[in-house]
PDB file of the backbone (N, CA, C, O) and the ligand in Angstrom, with CONECT records:
HET     ZN  A 101       1
ATOM      1  N   MET A   1     194.502 230.868 110.524  1.00  0.00           N
ATOM      2  CA  MET A   1     194.360 230.496 111.938  1.00  0.00           C
ATOM      3  C   MET A   1     195.357 229.425 112.345  1.00  0.00           C
ATOM      4  O   MET A   1     195.541 228.438 111.631  1.00  0.00           O
ATOM      5  N   GLN A   2     195.982 229.610 113.454  1.00  0.00           N
ATOM      6  CA  GLN A   2     196.969 228.658 113.946  1.00  0.00           C
ATOM      7  C   GLN A   2     196.344 227.287 114.197  1.00  0.00           C
ATOM      8  O   GLN A   2     196.949 226.253 113.916  1.00  0.00           O
ATOM      9  N   LYS A   3     195.122 227.297 114.731  1.00  0.00           N
ATOM     10  CA  LYS A   3     194.453 226.044 115.064  1.00  0.00           C
ATOM     11  C   LYS A   3     194.251 225.172 113.831  1.00  0.00           C
ATOM     12  O   LYS A   3     194.433 223.955 113.868  1.00  0.00           O
ATOM     13  N   ASP A   4     193.873 225.822 112.752  1.00  0.00           N
ATOM     14  CA  ASP A   4     193.648 225.075 111.511  1.00  0.00           C
ATOM     15  C   ASP A   4     194.929 224.428 111.031  1.00  0.00           C
ATOM     16  O   ASP A   4     194.930 223.304 110.528  1.00  0.00           O
ATOM     17  N   LYS A   5     196.012 225.153 111.196  1.00  0.00           N
ATOM     18  CA  LYS A   5     197.308 224.638 110.780  1.00  0.00           C
ATOM     19  C   LYS A   5     197.646 223.380 111.571  1.00  0.00           C
ATOM     20  O   LYS A   5     198.086 222.375 111.014  1.00  0.00           O
ATOM     21  N   ILE A   6     197.432 223.457 112.865  1.00  0.00           N
ATOM     22  CA  ILE A   6     197.730 222.327 113.739  1.00  0.00           C
ATOM     23  C   ILE A   6     196.842 221.145 113.376  1.00  0.00           C
ATOM     24  O   ILE A   6     197.288 219.998 113.368  1.00  0.00           O
ATOM     25  N   LYS A   7     195.600 221.434 113.082  1.00  0.00           N
ATOM     26  CA  LYS A   7     194.663 220.387 112.691  1.00  0.00           C
ATOM     27  C   LYS A   7     195.176 219.668 111.446  1.00  0.00           C
ATOM     28  O   LYS A   7     195.167 218.439 111.374  1.00  0.00           O
ATOM     29  N   LEU A   8     195.622 220.452 110.471  1.00  0.00           N
ATOM     30  CA  LEU A   8     196.137 219.887 109.225  1.00  0.00           C
ATOM     31  C   LEU A   8     197.358 219.023 109.490  1.00  0.00           C
ATOM     32  O   LEU A   8     197.504 217.937 108.930  1.00  0.00           O
ATOM     33  N   LEU A   9     198.228 219.521 110.352  1.00  0.00           N
ATOM     34  CA  LEU A   9     199.437 218.780 110.700  1.00  0.00           C
ATOM     35  C   LEU A   9     199.086 217.443 111.334  1.00  0.00           C
ATOM     36  O   LEU A   9     199.675 216.409 111.019  1.00  0.00           O
ATOM     37  N   LEU A  10     198.120 217.491 112.228  1.00  0.00           N
ATOM     38  CA  LEU A  10     197.699 216.277 112.920  1.00  0.00           C
ATOM     39  C   LEU A  10     197.133 215.271 111.920  1.00  0.00           C
ATOM     40  O   LEU A  10     197.404 214.074 112.009  1.00  0.00           O
ATOM     41  N   LEU A  11     196.363 215.757 110.991  1.00  0.00           N
ATOM     42  CA  LEU A  11     195.796 214.883 109.965  1.00  0.00           C
ATOM     43  C   LEU A  11     196.911 214.236 109.156  1.00  0.00           C
ATOM     44  O   LEU A  11     196.865 213.051 108.827  1.00  0.00           O
ATOM     45  N   GLU A  12     197.914 215.050 108.846  1.00  0.00           N
ATOM     46  CA  GLU A  12     199.047 214.573 108.066  1.00  0.00           C
ATOM     47  C   GLU A  12     199.780 213.474 108.818  1.00  0.00           C
ATOM     48  O   GLU A  12     200.108 212.428 108.258  1.00  0.00           O
ATOM     49  N   ILE A  13     200.032 213.729 110.095  1.00  0.00           N
ATOM     50  CA  ILE A  13     200.749 212.764 110.922  1.00  0.00           C
ATOM     51  C   ILE A  13     199.937 211.476 111.047  1.00  0.00           C
ATOM     52  O   ILE A  13     200.482 210.378 110.934  1.00  0.00           O
ATOM     53  N   THR A  14     198.655 211.614 111.275  1.00  0.00           N
ATOM     54  CA  THR A  14     197.785 210.447 111.388  1.00  0.00           C
ATOM     55  C   THR A  14     197.843 209.627 110.108  1.00  0.00           C
ATOM     56  O   THR A  14     197.913 208.398 110.147  1.00  0.00           O
ATOM     57  N   ALA A  15     197.814 210.310 108.985  1.00  0.00           N
ATOM     58  CA  ALA A  15     197.860 209.618 107.696  1.00  0.00           C
ATOM     59  C   ALA A  15     199.182 208.880 107.540  1.00  0.00           C
ATOM     60  O   ALA A  15     199.224 207.746 107.063  1.00  0.00           O
ATOM     61  N   LEU A  16     200.260 209.542 107.950  1.00  0.00           N
ATOM     62  CA  LEU A  16     201.584 208.932 107.852  1.00  0.00           C
ATOM     63  C   LEU A  16     201.677 207.693 108.732  1.00  0.00           C
ATOM     64  O   LEU A  16     202.203 206.659 108.323  1.00  0.00           O
ATOM     65  N   LEU A  17     201.157 207.819 109.946  1.00  0.00           N
ATOM     66  CA  LEU A  17     201.251 206.729 110.904  1.00  0.00           C
ATOM     67  C   LEU A  17     200.411 205.531 110.479  1.00  0.00           C
ATOM     68  O   LEU A  17     200.768 204.386 110.757  1.00  0.00           O
ATOM     69  N   SER A  18     199.307 205.794 109.812  1.00  0.00           N
ATOM     70  CA  SER A  18     198.410 204.702 109.441  1.00  0.00           C
ATOM     71  C   SER A  18     198.847 204.004 108.165  1.00  0.00           C
ATOM     72  O   SER A  18     198.239 203.023 107.738  1.00  0.00           O
ATOM     73  N   GLN A  19     199.895 204.516 107.570  1.00  0.00           N
ATOM     74  CA  GLN A  19     200.369 203.872 106.350  1.00  0.00           C
ATOM     75  C   GLN A  19     200.966 202.502 106.632  1.00  0.00           C
ATOM     76  O   GLN A  19     201.464 202.223 107.723  1.00  0.00           O
ATOM     77  N   ASP A  20     200.898 201.677 105.628  1.00  0.00           N
ATOM     78  CA  ASP A  20     201.356 200.311 105.770  1.00  0.00           C
ATOM     79  C   ASP A  20     202.885 200.233 105.772  1.00  0.00           C
ATOM     80  O   ASP A  20     203.516 199.917 104.763  1.00  0.00           O
ATOM     81  N   SER A  21     203.448 200.529 106.927  1.00  0.00           N
ATOM     82  CA  SER A  21     204.894 200.410 107.050  1.00  0.00           C
ATOM     83  C   SER A  21     205.209 199.999 108.480  1.00  0.00           C
ATOM     84  O   SER A  21     204.391 200.172 109.384  1.00  0.00           O
ATOM     85  N   THR A  22     206.391 199.458 108.672  1.00  0.00           N
ATOM     86  CA  THR A  22     206.774 198.959 109.979  1.00  0.00           C
ATOM     87  C   THR A  22     206.700 200.050 111.036  1.00  0.00           C
ATOM     88  O   THR A  22     206.194 199.838 112.138  1.00  0.00           O
ATOM     89  N   GLU A  23     207.206 201.199 110.685  1.00  0.00           N
ATOM     90  CA  GLU A  23     207.160 202.321 111.600  1.00  0.00           C
ATOM     91  C   GLU A  23     206.798 203.552 110.802  1.00  0.00           C
ATOM     92  O   GLU A  23     206.572 203.495 109.593  1.00  0.00           O
ATOM     93  N   ALA A  24     206.749 204.652 111.498  1.00  0.00           N
ATOM     94  CA  ALA A  24     206.481 205.896 110.790  1.00  0.00           C
ATOM     95  C   ALA A  24     207.786 206.397 110.169  1.00  0.00           C
ATOM     96  O   ALA A  24     208.103 207.587 110.199  1.00  0.00           O
ATOM     97  N   GLU A  25     208.510 205.464 109.617  1.00  0.00           N
ATOM     98  CA  GLU A  25     209.791 205.819 109.018  1.00  0.00           C
ATOM     99  C   GLU A  25     209.562 206.588 107.725  1.00  0.00           C
ATOM    100  O   GLU A  25     208.530 206.465 107.066  1.00  0.00           O
ATOM    101  N   VAL A  26     210.531 207.355 107.407  1.00  0.00           N
ATOM    102  CA  VAL A  26     210.462 208.093 106.156  1.00  0.00           C
ATOM    103  C   VAL A  26     211.428 207.425 105.195  1.00  0.00           C
ATOM    104  O   VAL A  26     212.619 207.287 105.471  1.00  0.00           O
ATOM    105  N   LYS A  27     210.890 207.020 104.076  1.00  0.00           N
ATOM    106  CA  LYS A  27     211.737 206.371 103.084  1.00  0.00           C
ATOM    107  C   LYS A  27     212.678 207.394 102.474  1.00  0.00           C
ATOM    108  O   LYS A  27     212.273 208.495 102.102  1.00  0.00           O
ATOM    109  N   ILE A  28     213.907 207.016 102.381  1.00  0.00           N
ATOM    110  CA  ILE A  28     214.868 207.929 101.780  1.00  0.00           C
ATOM    111  C   ILE A  28     215.499 207.279 100.555  1.00  0.00           C
ATOM    112  O   ILE A  28     216.116 206.217 100.636  1.00  0.00           O
ATOM    113  N   LYS A  29     215.329 207.937  99.439  1.00  0.00           N
ATOM    114  CA  LYS A  29     215.887 207.431  98.199  1.00  0.00           C
ATOM    115  C   LYS A  29     216.767 208.525  97.620  1.00  0.00           C
ATOM    116  O   LYS A  29     216.307 209.642  97.384  1.00  0.00           O
ATOM    117  N   ASP A  30     218.008 208.209  97.395  1.00  0.00           N
ATOM    118  CA  ASP A  30     218.955 209.210  96.902  1.00  0.00           C
ATOM    119  C   ASP A  30     218.996 210.427  97.811  1.00  0.00           C
ATOM    120  O   ASP A  30     219.216 211.549  97.355  1.00  0.00           O
ATOM    121  N   GLY A  31     218.782 210.193  99.106  1.00  0.00           N
ATOM    122  CA  GLY A  31     218.816 211.306 100.033  1.00  0.00           C
ATOM    123  C   GLY A  31     217.567 212.165  99.992  1.00  0.00           C
ATOM    124  O   GLY A  31     217.499 213.208 100.642  1.00  0.00           O
ATOM    125  N   VAL A  32     216.571 211.721  99.221  1.00  0.00           N
ATOM    126  CA  VAL A  32     215.340 212.494  99.119  1.00  0.00           C
ATOM    127  C   VAL A  32     214.262 211.825  99.961  1.00  0.00           C
ATOM    128  O   VAL A  32     213.935 210.659  99.745  1.00  0.00           O
ATOM    129  N   MET A  33     213.722 212.551 100.902  1.00  0.00           N
ATOM    130  CA  MET A  33     212.686 211.989 101.759  1.00  0.00           C
ATOM    131  C   MET A  33     211.370 211.866 101.008  1.00  0.00           C
ATOM    132  O   MET A  33     211.112 212.591 100.048  1.00  0.00           O
ATOM    133  N   SER A  34     210.547 210.937 101.464  1.00  0.00           N
ATOM    134  CA  SER A  34     209.258 210.751 100.811  1.00  0.00           C
ATOM    135  C   SER A  34     208.386 211.987 100.990  1.00  0.00           C
ATOM    136  O   SER A  34     208.622 212.824 101.861  1.00  0.00           O
ATOM    137  N   CYS A  35     207.392 212.069 100.152  1.00  0.00           N
ATOM    138  CA  CYS A  35     206.538 213.257 100.104  1.00  0.00           C
ATOM    139  C   CYS A  35     205.760 213.458 101.411  1.00  0.00           C
ATOM    140  O   CYS A  35     205.105 212.534 101.893  1.00  0.00           O
ATOM    141  N   PRO A  36     205.834 214.658 101.977  1.00  0.00           N
ATOM    142  CA  PRO A  36     205.100 214.935 103.221  1.00  0.00           C
ATOM    143  C   PRO A  36     203.601 215.083 102.968  1.00  0.00           C
ATOM    144  O   PRO A  36     202.801 215.062 103.904  1.00  0.00           O
ATOM    145  N   PHE A  37     203.240 215.229 101.733  1.00  0.00           N
ATOM    146  CA  PHE A  37     201.834 215.449 101.395  1.00  0.00           C
ATOM    147  C   PHE A  37     201.108 214.134 101.124  1.00  0.00           C
ATOM    148  O   PHE A  37     199.988 213.931 101.593  1.00  0.00           O
ATOM    149  N   CYS A  38     201.746 213.241 100.366  1.00  0.00           N
ATOM    150  CA  CYS A  38     201.053 212.004  99.996  1.00  0.00           C
ATOM    151  C   CYS A  38     201.854 210.760 100.352  1.00  0.00           C
ATOM    152  O   CYS A  38     201.337 209.649 100.231  1.00  0.00           O
ATOM    153  N   GLY A  39     203.094 210.913 100.785  1.00  0.00           N
ATOM    154  CA  GLY A  39     203.911 209.762 101.142  1.00  0.00           C
ATOM    155  C   GLY A  39     204.584 209.104  99.959  1.00  0.00           C
ATOM    156  O   GLY A  39     205.276 208.097 100.108  1.00  0.00           O
ATOM    157  N   GLY A  40     204.385 209.668  98.798  1.00  0.00           N
ATOM    158  CA  GLY A  40     204.966 209.107  97.573  1.00  0.00           C
ATOM    159  C   GLY A  40     206.435 209.444  97.432  1.00  0.00           C
ATOM    160  O   GLY A  40     207.015 210.167  98.242  1.00  0.00           O
ATOM    161  N   GLU A  41     207.019 208.896  96.375  1.00  0.00           N
ATOM    162  CA  GLU A  41     208.422 209.170  96.109  1.00  0.00           C
ATOM    163  C   GLU A  41     208.541 210.285  95.085  1.00  0.00           C
ATOM    164  O   GLU A  41     208.109 210.146  93.941  1.00  0.00           O
ATOM    165  N   PRO A  42     209.126 211.378  95.506  1.00  0.00           N
ATOM    166  CA  PRO A  42     209.263 212.499  94.595  1.00  0.00           C
ATOM    167  C   PRO A  42     210.416 212.305  93.615  1.00  0.00           C
ATOM    168  O   PRO A  42     211.251 211.418  93.793  1.00  0.00           O
ATOM    169  N   GLU A  43     210.452 213.120  92.609  1.00  0.00           N
ATOM    170  CA  GLU A  43     211.520 213.073  91.626  1.00  0.00           C
ATOM    171  C   GLU A  43     212.340 214.345  91.708  1.00  0.00           C
ATOM    172  O   GLU A  43     211.823 215.424  91.997  1.00  0.00           O
ATOM    173  N   VAL A  44     213.630 214.196  91.448  1.00  0.00           N
ATOM    174  CA  VAL A  44     214.497 215.364  91.400  1.00  0.00           C
ATOM    175  C   VAL A  44     214.598 215.762  89.937  1.00  0.00           C
ATOM    176  O   VAL A  44     215.050 214.986  89.095  1.00  0.00           O
ATOM    177  N   LYS A  45     214.178 216.961  89.655  1.00  0.00           N
ATOM    178  CA  LYS A  45     214.135 217.388  88.266  1.00  0.00           C
ATOM    179  C   LYS A  45     215.042 218.578  88.005  1.00  0.00           C
ATOM    180  O   LYS A  45     215.227 219.457  88.847  1.00  0.00           O
ATOM    181  N   ASN A  46     215.589 218.567  86.820  1.00  0.00           N
ATOM    182  CA  ASN A  46     216.436 219.677  86.385  1.00  0.00           C
ATOM    183  C   ASN A  46     215.780 220.311  85.168  1.00  0.00           C
ATOM    184  O   ASN A  46     215.327 219.618  84.257  1.00  0.00           O
ATOM    185  N   PHE A  47     215.738 221.601  85.168  1.00  0.00           N
ATOM    186  CA  PHE A  47     215.175 222.283  84.004  1.00  0.00           C
ATOM    187  C   PHE A  47     215.812 223.648  83.853  1.00  0.00           C
ATOM    188  O   PHE A  47     216.436 224.179  84.772  1.00  0.00           O
ATOM    189  N   ASN A  48     215.637 224.189  82.680  1.00  0.00           N
ATOM    190  CA  ASN A  48     216.214 225.498  82.421  1.00  0.00           C
ATOM    191  C   ASN A  48     215.157 226.576  82.482  1.00  0.00           C
ATOM    192  O   ASN A  48     214.081 226.459  81.895  1.00  0.00           O
ATOM    193  N   SER A  49     215.483 227.605  83.190  1.00  0.00           N
ATOM    194  CA  SER A  49     214.562 228.733  83.267  1.00  0.00           C
ATOM    195  C   SER A  49     215.305 229.963  82.769  1.00  0.00           C
ATOM    196  O   SER A  49     216.459 229.877  82.349  1.00  0.00           O
ATOM    197  N   MET A  50     214.649 231.079  82.817  1.00  0.00           N
ATOM    198  CA  MET A  50     215.259 232.337  82.383  1.00  0.00           C
ATOM    199  C   MET A  50     216.536 232.612  83.165  1.00  0.00           C
ATOM    200  O   MET A  50     217.497 233.171  82.636  1.00  0.00           O
ATOM    201  N   SER A  51     216.530 232.215  84.423  1.00  0.00           N
ATOM    202  CA  SER A  51     217.680 232.514  85.275  1.00  0.00           C
ATOM    203  C   SER A  51     218.699 231.379  85.290  1.00  0.00           C
ATOM    204  O   SER A  51     219.566 231.326  86.163  1.00  0.00           O
ATOM    205  N   GLY A  52     218.590 230.469  84.318  1.00  0.00           N
ATOM    206  CA  GLY A  52     219.576 229.400  84.237  1.00  0.00           C
ATOM    207  C   GLY A  52     219.038 228.063  84.690  1.00  0.00           C
ATOM    208  O   GLY A  52     217.830 227.861  84.820  1.00  0.00           O
ATOM    209  N   SER A  53     219.980 227.143  84.928  1.00  0.00           N
ATOM    210  CA  SER A  53     219.613 225.789  85.326  1.00  0.00           C
ATOM    211  C   SER A  53     219.005 225.775  86.726  1.00  0.00           C
ATOM    212  O   SER A  53     219.541 226.389  87.648  1.00  0.00           O
ATOM    213  N   GLN A  54     217.913 225.089  86.875  1.00  0.00           N
ATOM    214  CA  GLN A  54     217.223 225.023  88.160  1.00  0.00           C
ATOM    215  C   GLN A  54     216.930 223.577  88.522  1.00  0.00           C
ATOM    216  O   GLN A  54     216.725 222.724  87.658  1.00  0.00           O
ATOM    217  N   TRP A  55     216.917 223.336  89.790  1.00  0.00           N
ATOM    218  CA  TRP A  55     216.585 222.003  90.285  1.00  0.00           C
ATOM    219  C   TRP A  55     215.350 222.076  91.166  1.00  0.00           C
ATOM    220  O   TRP A  55     215.127 223.058  91.874  1.00  0.00           O
ATOM    221  N   MET A  56     214.564 221.034  91.109  1.00  0.00           N
ATOM    222  CA  MET A  56     213.365 221.008  91.925  1.00  0.00           C
ATOM    223  C   MET A  56     213.006 219.570  92.277  1.00  0.00           C
ATOM    224  O   MET A  56     213.079 218.673  91.437  1.00  0.00           O
ATOM    225  N   VAL A  57     212.624 219.372  93.514  1.00  0.00           N
ATOM    226  CA  VAL A  57     212.119 218.061  93.911  1.00  0.00           C
ATOM    227  C   VAL A  57     210.609 218.176  93.841  1.00  0.00           C
ATOM    228  O   VAL A  57     209.997 219.033  94.478  1.00  0.00           O
ATOM    229  N   ARG A  58     210.032 217.296  93.055  1.00  0.00           N
ATOM    230  CA  ARG A  58     208.595 217.422  92.835  1.00  0.00           C
ATOM    231  C   ARG A  58     207.947 216.040  92.889  1.00  0.00           C
ATOM    232  O   ARG A  58     208.475 215.061  92.362  1.00  0.00           O
ATOM    233  N   CYS A  59     206.807 215.994  93.530  1.00  0.00           N
ATOM    234  CA  CYS A  59     206.082 214.734  93.656  1.00  0.00           C
ATOM    235  C   CYS A  59     204.965 214.657  92.617  1.00  0.00           C
ATOM    236  O   CYS A  59     204.546 215.666  92.050  1.00  0.00           O
ATOM    237  N   GLN A  60     204.502 213.442  92.388  1.00  0.00           N
ATOM    238  CA  GLN A  60     203.391 213.243  91.451  1.00  0.00           C
ATOM    239  C   GLN A  60     202.148 214.002  91.892  1.00  0.00           C
ATOM    240  O   GLN A  60     201.340 214.424  91.064  1.00  0.00           O
ATOM    241  N   CYS A  61     201.999 214.171  93.208  1.00  0.00           N
ATOM    242  CA  CYS A  61     200.808 214.840  93.722  1.00  0.00           C
ATOM    243  C   CYS A  61     200.889 216.345  93.512  1.00  0.00           C
ATOM    244  O   CYS A  61     199.940 217.075  93.800  1.00  0.00           O
ATOM    245  N   GLY A  62     202.031 216.802  93.007  1.00  0.00           N
ATOM    246  CA  GLY A  62     202.174 218.235  92.757  1.00  0.00           C
ATOM    247  C   GLY A  62     202.904 218.955  93.872  1.00  0.00           C
ATOM    248  O   GLY A  62     203.197 220.147  93.776  1.00  0.00           O
ATOM    249  N   GLY A  63     203.197 218.209  94.941  1.00  0.00           N
ATOM    250  CA  GLY A  63     203.891 218.821  96.063  1.00  0.00           C
ATOM    251  C   GLY A  63     205.330 219.163  95.714  1.00  0.00           C
ATOM    252  O   GLY A  63     206.042 218.358  95.113  1.00  0.00           O
ATOM    253  N   HIS A  64     205.748 220.346  96.088  1.00  0.00           N
ATOM    254  CA  HIS A  64     207.137 220.740  95.894  1.00  0.00           C
ATOM    255  C   HIS A  64     207.454 221.883  96.829  1.00  0.00           C
ATOM    256  O   HIS A  64     206.571 222.450  97.472  1.00  0.00           O
ATOM    257  N   ARG A  65     208.745 222.216  96.893  1.00  0.00           N
ATOM    258  CA  ARG A  65     209.146 223.305  97.794  1.00  0.00           C
ATOM    259  C   ARG A  65     209.955 224.346  97.059  1.00  0.00           C
ATOM    260  O   ARG A  65     210.818 225.006  97.639  1.00  0.00           O
ATOM    261  N   GLY A  66     209.677 224.486  95.807  1.00  0.00           N
ATOM    262  CA  GLY A  66     210.356 225.523  95.056  1.00  0.00           C
ATOM    263  C   GLY A  66     211.642 225.047  94.409  1.00  0.00           C
ATOM    264  O   GLY A  66     212.026 223.885  94.545  1.00  0.00           O
ATOM    265  N   THR A  67     212.288 225.929  93.722  1.00  0.00           N
ATOM    266  CA  THR A  67     213.471 225.581  92.946  1.00  0.00           C
ATOM    267  C   THR A  67     214.748 226.006  93.648  1.00  0.00           C
ATOM    268  O   THR A  67     214.743 226.880  94.515  1.00  0.00           O
ATOM    269  N   SER A  68     215.845 225.366  93.254  1.00  0.00           N
ATOM    270  CA  SER A  68     217.164 225.722  93.759  1.00  0.00           C
ATOM    271  C   SER A  68     218.143 225.659  92.602  1.00  0.00           C
ATOM    272  O   SER A  68     217.838 225.127  91.534  1.00  0.00           O
ATOM    273  N   GLN A  69     219.314 226.207  92.831  1.00  0.00           N
ATOM    274  CA  GLN A  69     220.287 226.245  91.749  1.00  0.00           C
ATOM    275  C   GLN A  69     221.109 224.975  91.637  1.00  0.00           C
ATOM    276  O   GLN A  69     221.700 224.705  90.592  1.00  0.00           O
ATOM    277  N   THR A  70     221.151 224.198  92.703  1.00  0.00           N
ATOM    278  CA  THR A  70     221.886 222.939  92.633  1.00  0.00           C
ATOM    279  C   THR A  70     220.977 221.808  93.084  1.00  0.00           C
ATOM    280  O   THR A  70     219.974 222.007  93.769  1.00  0.00           O
ATOM    281  N   ARG A  71     221.374 220.614  92.670  1.00  0.00           N
ATOM    282  CA  ARG A  71     220.600 219.426  93.014  1.00  0.00           C
ATOM    283  C   ARG A  71     220.559 219.246  94.535  1.00  0.00           C
ATOM    284  O   ARG A  71     219.513 218.968  95.122  1.00  0.00           O
ATOM    285  N   GLY A  72     221.739 219.414  95.154  1.00  0.00           N
ATOM    286  CA  GLY A  72     221.840 219.233  96.599  1.00  0.00           C
ATOM    287  C   GLY A  72     220.966 220.218  97.361  1.00  0.00           C
ATOM    288  O   GLY A  72     220.314 219.865  98.344  1.00  0.00           O
ATOM    289  N   ALA A  73     220.965 221.442  96.894  1.00  0.00           N
ATOM    290  CA  ALA A  73     220.177 222.476  97.566  1.00  0.00           C
ATOM    291  C   ALA A  73     218.690 222.189  97.428  1.00  0.00           C
ATOM    292  O   ALA A  73     217.915 222.425  98.354  1.00  0.00           O
ATOM    293  N   ALA A  74     218.303 221.684  96.277  1.00  0.00           N
ATOM    294  CA  ALA A  74     216.891 221.364  96.054  1.00  0.00           C
ATOM    295  C   ALA A  74     216.459 220.238  96.988  1.00  0.00           C
ATOM    296  O   ALA A  74     215.362 220.264  97.546  1.00  0.00           O
ATOM    297  N   ILE A  75     217.338 219.252  97.149  1.00  0.00           N
ATOM    298  CA  ILE A  75     217.028 218.123  98.032  1.00  0.00           C
ATOM    299  C   ILE A  75     216.980 218.581  99.487  1.00  0.00           C
ATOM    300  O   ILE A  75     216.097 218.186 100.248  1.00  0.00           O
ATOM    301  N   ASP A  76     217.941 219.418  99.860  1.00  0.00           N
ATOM    302  CA  ASP A  76     217.949 219.952 101.231  1.00  0.00           C
ATOM    303  C   ASP A  76     216.657 220.702 101.515  1.00  0.00           C
ATOM    304  O   ASP A  76     216.059 220.566 102.582  1.00  0.00           O
ATOM    305  N   LYS A  77     216.249 221.483 100.551  1.00  0.00           N
ATOM    306  CA  LYS A  77     215.045 222.292 100.696  1.00  0.00           C
ATOM    307  C   LYS A  77     213.837 221.380 100.891  1.00  0.00           C
ATOM    308  O   LYS A  77     212.976 221.619 101.738  1.00  0.00           O
ATOM    309  N   TRP A  78     213.805 220.338 100.084  1.00  0.00           N
ATOM    310  CA  TRP A  78     212.689 219.387 100.151  1.00  0.00           C
ATOM    311  C   TRP A  78     212.672 218.666 101.495  1.00  0.00           C
ATOM    312  O   TRP A  78     211.615 218.482 102.098  1.00  0.00           O
ATOM    313  N   ASN A  79     213.851 218.259 101.955  1.00  0.00           N
ATOM    314  CA  ASN A  79     213.940 217.477 103.183  1.00  0.00           C
ATOM    315  C   ASN A  79     213.661 218.277 104.442  1.00  0.00           C
ATOM    316  O   ASN A  79     213.333 217.724 105.491  1.00  0.00           O
ATOM    317  N   LEU A  80     213.796 219.568 104.321  1.00  0.00           N
ATOM    318  CA  LEU A  80     213.600 220.427 105.480  1.00  0.00           C
ATOM    319  C   LEU A  80     212.132 220.464 105.848  1.00  0.00           C
ATOM    320  O   LEU A  80     211.296 220.938 105.079  1.00  0.00           O
ATOM    321  N   ARG A  81     211.827 219.958 107.030  1.00  0.00           N
ATOM    322  CA  ARG A  81     210.431 219.964 107.454  1.00  0.00           C
ATOM    323  C   ARG A  81     210.238 221.050 108.494  1.00  0.00           C
ATOM    324  O   ARG A  81     210.828 221.018 109.573  1.00  0.00           O
ATOM    325  N   GLY A  82     209.415 221.991 108.149  1.00  0.00           N
ATOM    326  CA  GLY A  82     209.203 223.178 108.920  1.00  0.00           C
ATOM    327  C   GLY A  82     208.667 222.969 110.301  1.00  0.00           C
ATOM    328  O   GLY A  82     208.455 223.935 111.034  1.00  0.00           O
TER     329      GLY A  82
HETATM  330 ZN    ZN A 101     203.203 213.717  97.028  1.00  0.00          ZN2+
END
C-alpha cells in the first residue's frame, strides 16, 4: 500500500529530525552518507564473490543497497535516496 510507505517515510524523517544534531544534516564520511535506516555510519566493504570482486556499503543495522563492482559505484548506490 502506498499509504503505508508514506507513513514509514514520515516516521523515518521524524526520527532523523529528532536526532541530536544541529540540523537534519546528513553526515558524510568518505563521501558515504549516514544510514537512512538508523542514522549510523556505514562501512564500505570489499569482498570476493563468484562473479569477482564486489563492493558494498553496509551499516551495522544490516541496512544496505546491494553490491557493485567498484567502490565508487557502491557508494553512489548507497547515497542515492529514492
Ligand atoms: Zn543503519
